Every structure is written in C-alpha cells, then in structure tokens.
N, C-alpha and C positions, 0 to 999 in steps of 0.2 A: 752450574755445570757448564763446562765448555761446550759451545755449540760446534758440531762437526763441520768441517769444511766440505765443499761440494764433492770432493773426491770420496768422502766417507758418508755421504747422505744415504739413509736406508733406501732400499730398492723400491721400484715403482709400486704404487698402490695397486697389483696383480695382479701385478701383476704388476714398484719400487717399487712397480712394482709391481708391484710387480710385481712371475713369472712372475706382481707382483711385483710385483713386477714393476717400481717408481723410478722415474728418470730425472726428476727435478725440472720438468718443463711443463708448460700449459697442456700439451697434448696428452699427458699421462694422467690427468685428473679424471676420476670416474665421470663419464658423461653419458647421457641417455641415448639409447638406440632402440628403435622400435623392434619388438620381438618378432622372430620368424618361426617360433615354435608353436604357435596356436594358443598360447596362454592368454586368457582374457586380460585386457588392459584396464587398469583403474587409474584414477588421478593420483599424482604423487609418483614416487619412484624409489629406487634403491637409496638407502641411507648412505651418505658420504662420510668418510673419515673414520677414525678408530672409535670403537664402541666397547663397552664392558661386556663380559661374558653374558650371553643371553639367558633368560630365565627358562625353566623347563616347560612352561606353558606354551609350547609351540603348536601350531595347527598340525593335525594328522596329515601325512603325505597323501596326495591325490595322484591318480594315474594320468589324467590329462590326455592330450593327443599330440605330444611333442614328437617331431621326427627323430629325436634322440632315442625314443622307445622303439624305433624301427632300425636302429643302427645295426650294421653287419660287420663282422670281422673283415678287414681289407678295405673298408671305406677310407678314402684318403684324399687329401688335397696337397698340391705342391705349388709353392710360390717362389718366384725369383725375388731375391731381396738384395738391397744395397744400402749403404749408409756411410756417411762421413761425419766425423765429430771433431770440431776444433778443440784445441787445448790452449790454455793461457800461455802466451809466449812461444807457441809452436805453430808455425804457419802451415805445417803439413797435417797435423792432427792425426786422428786414427780413422781407419776405413776398413770396411769388410764388404764382401759380396759373395753371393752363392745361391743356394737353394735351401728352403726350409720345408720339411715334410711333416704333416700332421696325419696320423693314421690310427684307425681302430685296431687294437691288438687283441682285445678280448671283450666279450659281453657276459656279465655275470649278474643275474638278478636285476636289480635296479641300478646297476653300475656299468658304465662303458669305460674300458681302460684304453688310454691313448698313449701313443709315443710321439715325441717331438724331437726331430733330428735336423742337424745343419751340416751341409757339405759345401765344398767349392763347386763351381759349375762343372768341373770334371769328375765330381763324386768323391774327392779326397777330403779328409778331415780338415777343419779350419784351425788356424794358429791361435785364435783368440781363446784363452782358457775357458771362458764362460760358455763358449759355443762348441766345445770339443767333444762332448758326450751326448748320447741319446738320453733324453729325459722321459720320465713316465709320470702319469697322474690319472686318477679316476674322475669321471664325470657322472654326477648323479642324474638319473633320467626321470624320476618322478617329481611331483610338484610339491614343494614345501612352502613356497611363498610366491607372490607375484613378482616376476622379474621384468622390468620395463626400463627403457631408456629411449629418448627421442632423438632421432637423427637431426643434427643441426646444420644450418647453412643454407645457401641458395641452391634450389633444386633445379635439375634439368633432366629430361628423358633422353636416353641413348639406346643404341642397339650395337654394342661392341661385340667383337669376336675374341674369344679367349678359350684356351684349352680345347680347340677344335670345334667349337659350336658358337652360335650367335645367341646372345642373351637380351632379354628385355631388362633394361637397367635404369637406375636413377643415380645421378651424380649429386653429391652434396659438397659444396665449396664454402668453407668458412675462413674468411680472411681477417685475422686479428693483428696484422702488421701495423696498422695505423696506431695501435696502442702497445707496440712492442711485443705483440704476441705472435703465434705461429700461423702459417698458412696451411690449412688442412684440406686435403682433397680426398674424398672417399667415393667409390663407385660400388654400388650394391645391386645384385640381381633382384628383380621384383619378386620372383619365385625362387627361393634359395635352392630347392630341390636337393641334389647331391652336395651342395655347398653348405648344408646345415652345420657342418663342423665349425665354420667361421661366420655363421649368420648371413651367408650369401655374399661375402666380400669378393669382389673381382679385382679391385685395385685400390691402393691406399698410399698416400704420401704425406709427409709432414716436413715443412721447411721452417726452421727457426729464424727469428729476426730480432732486431732491437738489441737489448743489453744481455741477452742470454748467450750461452755457449753456442757459437755458430755451427750450423750443420743441417743435414737433412737425412731422411731415411724413407724407404718405400718397399711395398710388397706388390707383386703382380702375378696373378694366377697363370700357371703354365700347364697344370695337369689336374684333373679330377677323375676319381675312379670309384665305382661302386663295388663293394666286396662280394664274396661268395656266400657268406653266412656260416662258414665253418665255426666250430666252437671257440677256437683260439685258446691261448694260454695266458693267464694273468702274468704280466711282466714282474720282474723283481723290483723291489722298492729301494734298491741301493742308491739310485740317482734320481730322486724325485724333483719335479719342477717345483712343487709346493703343495698344491691341493691334495687333501687327504692327510696332511701332516700338521704338527704344531711344534713350537719351540719357545723356550723360556729364557729371558735375560734378567739377571738381577741388576737393578739400578740403584746407585748410591748417590744421594744428594743431601748436603748439609748434615751428614752423619746418619741420615735415615735411609734404610734399605727396603726395597720392595721388589717383588718378582712379577714381571710383566709377561703375559702369555700372548702369543700370536697364533691364531688358528686360521688355516687356509683351506678353502673348499672350492668346489666347482659344481655347477648345476645348470643343465640345459643351455650350454653355450655361454655361461657367465663364470667368471672367477670371483670368489668370495673371500673377504678378509675381515676378521674380527680381532680386536686387540683390547686387552683389559688386564686387571689383576688376576694372577693365577690363583685358583681356588686353594684354600688352606688344606693341608693334609694330602693324602693320596687315596687312590681308589676311584672307581667310577669312570665314566667316559670323559676324556680330557676336553673335548669340544662338543658340548651338548646340543647347541642350537646356533643356526646362522640366520635367524629371523630378522635381526637388525644389522647384519654384517654389510659392509660396503660391497658393492657389486660393479664389476667392470666387464663389458663384453670380451669374449675370448680374443677376438682379433685385435682389439685395442690393447689388451694385456700383452699380446704377442709383439705388437709394434713397440710398446714401451720396453719390453724385454730386449729386443734387438738394439734399441737405442742405448740402453744401459750397458749392453755387452760391447759397445764400441770404445772400450777403454784401451789404453796401450797394452801391448802383448806382455809386457814385463810383469813378473810376479815376485814378491809382493808389489803393490802399487807404490809409485814414488811419493814420498812425503817431503815437503819443503823443510830444510834445516834438520833432516834426520841423519843420525849416525848409521853406519852399515848394520844390516839386520843381524841379530844374534839368535841362535837356535835355543829354544827353551821348551819346557813341557807345561801344558795347561791341563789341570785335572777338572773334568766335568763328570760328576757322579763317580762311577767306577771306571770311566774311560781316561786314558792318558793320551792327550793329543799333542802331536809334534807341531810346534808353532815357530814362527819367526817374529821376534820382538823388535820393533822399531821405536827408538826414543828420539824425540825431536824437541828442540828449544822452542818454547812458547812464551807468551806474555809480552806486555809492553816494556819499554826501556826502564830499567831499575827494578823490575819485578821478575825474579827468576822462577820460571815454571818449566816443567817437563811434561810433554805428552807421551804416553806409553801405550802403544797399540800392539796387539798380537794377532797375526794372521795365520791361517792354516799353512803349514809348510808346503803341503800338497792338498789343494782344495778337493781333490778326488780320492784322497786316501780312504781305505776301507774303514778306518776308525770313525769316519764321518758318515758311514752308511745310514741312509734314511733321513739325513738332515736336508731341509729345504734349500734350494739353490741360492736364494737371496741371503740366507744366514751363513752358508759356508764361504761365500765370497765377501762377506762383511768382516770387520774386525771382530774376532771372537772375544776380545777384551779390549776396552778403550777407556783409559783413565787419564786424568790430569792431576799433576802433583805440584804442590808448592815446595820449593827447595829452601830450607833454612840456611842461615849463615854457616852452620856447621856441616852442611851438606846432607842433612836428613830430609827424606821425602815425606810430605804430609798430603794425604789424599784430599783432593778438592771435589771428587765425584767422578762418576763414570758408569760403565756397565760391563757385564761379562756374561757369556753363555753359561747356563747352569743345567739345562736339560733339553731333550727333544724326543719326538716319537711320532707315531702314526695314530690317528683316531679312526680312520675309515675301517670298518670291520672287514 
C-alpha cells in the first residue's frame, strides 16, 4: 500500500493527534507527565501506540480524589498561542496566533463536558479551517486505570507571574537538537489548583530543528477562572474534538480487506486512544475498555493539535501533480457525503499509477455531525491505482471511511 506523504499523515496520537491529535514530530509522541490529580503512581506508564480493542475484564471504576471530581461549570483556562510551520519550497510557511479557551460547560455524573475554542487576539474567528469551530468533548472523572507520565528534562524552580498571580513553578527543559530533535520548554505550577484542566501548565513551547519541517509553537497562560457551580447544559456533539467518539476505516491491501476502529476517550486530564480491528457484527458498546489505550496529557494533545492545524488555509489541501478537484459523492452507510476528489500522478518513471483521494467538500457539513475532528480533516477515501495500457484502473490498496459514532453514554 502506498505510504501517505507528510501532508496526509494521520493526526497526532490525541491527540495525530491527536485532538489526537498527531503532528508527525517528536514532541507529539506520548510522553510521561507526573499526575496532578492525586492518583497513586506505580512503576510503568501508559501504553504507547495502537492497541487492539481491550478485553471486558477491566477493573471497576474507583472514585479517587481527582480535582476533576470537584469541577464546576465555568471553570476555564485561556492561553495565548502562536505557531509557524514551514512548508517545503515555501519560505513563508503557515502561521497562526490568537487565544485558546478550555472551559467546563456541564457536569453530569462522572463526566465533565468541555468546550475548546480558538479566536484571534481581538476575539474574531480564525481563518484556519481546523480552528474555526468550537469543539466539545467529555472528560471522565472516576478512575479506571493508573494514569502516569514523567516530566522530562532539566528542572529548575521559578516564581512566575501569570494570569494575575504568582505561582510556585518548575521548568522542564529538554533539548534534543543535537540529535535533530526538538527543543521542548515546559513550565508547570507545583500546585495545579484551578489549572487542573491542563495539569498545571503555565507555559509551553516546542521548537523543531534538524531535518524536520521547520517551525515552532507555544502556549502562554493569560487567564484562569473558577466557575459558579451551576448545572450547565451538555453541549451538542455535532463538532467533537474526538474523545467520546469512534470511527471505522476499511483498509484494503493485496486484495484483503479489514475494518479498523479508532476509539477516542479522555480521563482525568489525559486523552486516550485505542486502535484495532472492529468487532464483527453489530450491537453492544463500540468502545468497551481503554485499559490498554495510549494516553497523552491533555496539554500535550492540545499542543499537537495546534501544530497540526498550521496547515495552509486552502481546502482541500494541495497535492503535488494533482488535477483540479472534482465534486463527487461518497456513500458511508446510509449517509451521502459531498466530497472533492483529487487524482494525482504517482509512481516511478515507466510505472503509471494514480492516487485518488476524497476530502469532505465542507469539513463542517452537517452530514459529518459527530465525526471526530481528525477524521473529518483526513482523506475520507485514499487509494492507489495501477493504470493498465488500456487505461483501466486496478486497485493497489488504500482505505475509506465506513462508519462513525459516539460511545460515551
């Protein structure tokens, strides 16, 4: 099967992801951060990478003493963000700046519902398609597994002033530039307090170096607010970030087809991701367990999400050697999706191949309601064809979206 180019790599591990959120750089890999939610720490950590659907023998949820269980409607943090991402052959690259707001919209049982929104510094919507809507997702507050990660890098103690108060903080500086890696700079409050939404993050920046796509991105705390505790209203699931949802892609390789399911969740400040074969048949809960899912701290998933969103503003994305897009219809179950098909010349000299990709004509169309952010901005269908001397196309493999939904009750 053709390996996708960097433009079409799946989103951060969500966090590409990513929220999910994956950005194809070292800083987006799941990495350990010590917990701020009072959960006991054991040796080991969250499993990295895709896993098959977990078995039903998961431990019973525990109440614990997480600050997420004291969340109130109106709790929020606001960060200033900026980023610039170079593009091959383009000295200007792509850039964005503004504010990102993470806020508790509702508290319902063991779930805290969050909204994630992006604006310019003046409060206007951003031009980047991926940042133009307010996203929603649920965060589980009880304990189903130990969530742990270790903050890495050289430590130093500081007393910075941010959001109108002085914090006792620790800075973690990890410099991987000597091996063509990124420079990562993180500043965390020792006592997260009202910053529990992002595990105590005060400031974060990542600067890429070496052979990677050049660029940098950062978050800086500008506001923190504690809510009133009103009941709140569970937001609509029309535009989910990802947690609380699932989606299936049918993959074809060497004539064999299989359906792969991605389950996205969130628990006590971490974004969870599980990938594996979709269960045969229908019925039952689509995502039974996240005991072995990969886990990324929410603030790291957010950084990866922002990096991934620094694509050019044009839609659909530019593809080398592609013909102008053609409007088509892609059938997914009972849904008819309006798509733009881009065909591009592929293959080495003397080997005629065509890559055919379908993108949502409008990634925010209502026919895509409930689809995770990363999936709606990825190719909904992506195949490579061999072209015979008579002009007939023969599939060499690829994948296409075949189903999606919500698993969170």
